[in-house]
C-alpha positions as CSV (number, residue, x, y, z in Angstrom):
1,X,52.9,-52.7,73.2
2,X,54.1,-52.7,76.8
3,X,52.2,-51.9,80.0
4,X,54.2,-51.5,83.2
5,X,57.2,-53.2,81.5
6,X,55.2,-56.3,80.5
7,X,55.2,-57.2,76.9
8,X,53.0,-59.5,74.8
9,X,55.1,-62.7,75.5
10,X,54.8,-62.1,79.3
11,X,51.0,-61.5,79.0
12,X,50.7,-64.7,77.0
13,X,52.5,-66.6,79.7
14,X,50.4,-65.1,82.5
15,X,47.2,-66.0,80.5
16,X,48.4,-69.6,80.1
17,X,49.1,-69.9,83.8
18,X,45.7,-68.3,84.6
19,X,44.0,-70.8,82.2
20,X,45.6,-73.7,84.0
21,X,44.8,-72.4,87.5
22,X,41.3,-71.0,86.9
23,X,40.1,-73.6,84.4
24,X,38.5,-73.2,81.0
25,X,35.0,-72.4,82.4
26,X,36.0,-69.4,84.5
27,X,38.8,-68.1,82.3
28,X,36.6,-65.8,80.1
29,X,35.2,-64.1,83.2
30,X,38.6,-63.7,84.8
31,X,40.0,-62.4,81.4
32,X,37.3,-59.7,81.3
33,X,38.0,-58.7,84.9
34,X,41.7,-58.4,84.1
35,X,41.0,-56.4,81.0
36,X,38.9,-53.9,83.1
37,X,41.8,-53.5,85.5
38,X,44.2,-53.0,82.7
39,X,41.9,-50.3,81.1
40,X,41.5,-48.5,84.5
41,X,45.3,-48.7,85.0
42,X,45.9,-47.2,81.6
43,X,43.3,-44.4,82.2
44,X,44.9,-43.7,85.5
45,X,48.4,-43.6,84.0
46,X,47.1,-41.3,81.1
47,X,45.6,-38.9,83.6
48,X,48.8,-38.8,85.6
49,X,50.8,-38.2,82.5
50,X,48.5,-35.3,81.5
51,X,48.9,-33.8,85.0
52,X,52.7,-34.2,84.9
53,X,52.9,-32.6,81.4
54,X,50.8,-29.7,82.6
55,X,53.1,-29.2,85.6
56,X,56.2,-29.4,83.5
57,X,54.8,-26.9,81.0
58,X,54.0,-24.5,83.9
59,X,57.5,-24.9,85.3
60,X,59.0,-24.2,81.8
61,X,56.9,-21.0,81.6
62,X,58.1,-19.9,85.0
63,X,61.7,-20.5,84.1
64,X,61.2,-18.6,80.8
65,X,59.6,-15.7,82.7
66,X,62.4,-15.7,85.3
67,X,65.1,-15.8,82.6
68,X,63.6,-12.8,80.9
69,X,64.1,-10.9,84.1
70,X,67.8,-12.0,84.3
71,X,68.8,-10.4,81.0
72,X,68.4,-6.8,82.3
73,X,70.2,-7.7,85.5
74,X,73.1,-9.1,83.4
75,X,73.1,-5.9,81.4
76,X,73.1,-3.8,84.6
77,X,76.0,-5.8,86.0
78,X,78.0,-5.3,82.9
79,X,77.3,-1.6,83.0
80,X,78.3,-1.5,86.7
81,X,81.6,-3.2,85.9
82,X,82.2,-0.7,83.1
83,X,81.4,2.3,85.3
84,X,83.6,1.0,88.1
85,X,86.7,1.7,86.0
86,X,85.7,5.3,85.2
87,X,87.0,6.9,88.5
88,X,90.5,5.4,87.9
89,X,90.5,6.7,84.3
90,X,89.5,10.1,85.5
91,X,92.2,10.1,88.2
92,X,94.9,9.0,85.7
93,X,93.7,11.7,83.2
94,X,93.8,14.4,85.9
95,X,97.3,13.4,87.0
96,X,98.4,13.4,83.4
97,X,96.9,16.9,82.9
98,X,98.6,18.1,86.1
99,X,101.9,17.2,84.6
100,X,101.4,19.4,81.5
101,X,102.8,22.9,81.3
102,X,100.3,25.8,81.7
103,X,98.7,27.1,78.5
104,X,100.1,30.4,77.0
105,X,97.9,33.5,77.0
106,X,95.6,33.6,74.0
107,X,96.3,36.4,71.5
108,X,92.7,37.6,71.7
109,X,93.2,38.6,75.3
110,X,96.1,40.9,74.3
111,X,94.1,42.7,71.6
112,X,90.7,43.7,72.8
113,X,87.7,44.1,70.5
114,X,87.7,47.4,68.7
115,X,85.4,50.1,69.9
116,X,82.0,50.0,68.5
117,X,80.7,53.2,66.9
118,X,78.6,55.1,69.3
119,X,75.0,55.5,68.4
120,X,73.8,58.8,69.6
121,X,70.2,57.7,69.5
122,X,69.1,54.2,68.5
123,X,65.8,55.6,67.1
124,X,67.6,57.9,64.6
125,X,70.5,55.6,63.7
126,X,71.0,54.9,60.0
127,X,71.1,51.5,58.5
128,X,74.9,51.9,57.9
129,X,75.5,52.6,61.6
130,X,73.5,49.5,62.6
131,X,75.4,47.4,60.1
132,X,78.7,48.6,61.6
133,X,77.6,47.7,65.1
134,X,76.4,44.3,63.9
135,X,79.7,43.6,62.1
136,X,81.7,44.3,65.2
137,X,79.4,42.2,67.3
138,X,79.4,39.3,64.9
139,X,83.1,39.2,63.9
140,X,84.9,41.1,66.6
141,X,86.6,43.2,63.9
142,X,86.2,46.9,63.1
143,X,83.9,47.8,60.2
144,X,85.6,48.1,56.8
145,X,85.1,51.9,56.8
146,X,87.0,52.3,60.1
147,X,89.8,50.0,59.0
148,X,90.4,52.0,55.8
149,X,90.1,55.4,57.3
150,X,91.8,54.6,60.5
151,X,89.0,56.2,62.5
């Protein structure tokens, strides 16, 4: 047990000196008074420690809250660094594309879609005529009947 850095041997030495100085008659009264002071000093140190612990805990909570806000900032900084390199990548890709030869004309441009069979009147058109129009629209090829007959 230590109080203010004073252990039991030091307290015993102080008590012996106090006994010699004060005398045996007044020693119990002085010992009680010293004990009161020691109790009040302990109570004061305990209350100070409680206040210090509360302050430290409050600071730890503030630091934790502040560090929670830092993570999104770090993520945004990493994203900014990643996005900074994109314009150079686009510029290099554009210069590489400019060095390529032009594309050849596509074969579909040379051969237009076959003519669709004319529907004289959509209200009177037969199901076969509608199917022929749908086949041309969907596949871009002439209906099977027109390919076979050459019409």
